[in-house]
C-alpha positions, 0 to 999 in steps of 0.5 A: 929018587924024587920020583919014588918019593913023589909016588910014595907021597901020592899013594899015601895021601890019596887014601888019607884024603878020602879018609878025611872027607869021609870023617867030615861027612860022618862028623857033620851027621853024628849026634851020638857022643860015643861015635863022636869019640871014635871019629875023633880017634880016627881023625887024630890017627889020620893027622898023625899019618899025615904028619909022618908023611910030611916028615918023611918027605921033608927029610927026603927033600933035605937029603936030595937038596941039602941047600934048599930054602923054603 
């Protein structure tokens, strides 16, 4: 199961990394307040996805290694 959860994590994190990098570039060059608002919404939702992936990963690790200590 570790392999499939690792693959899932990688497949989900790869596009998120590109989204965050693109957001960084857009935010640096955005002077329009309306655009900044939209970029902020995109960033908030990308962060929510990132946290969801982490929570799923942690839950999966807890199931695979119940006694592990971080």
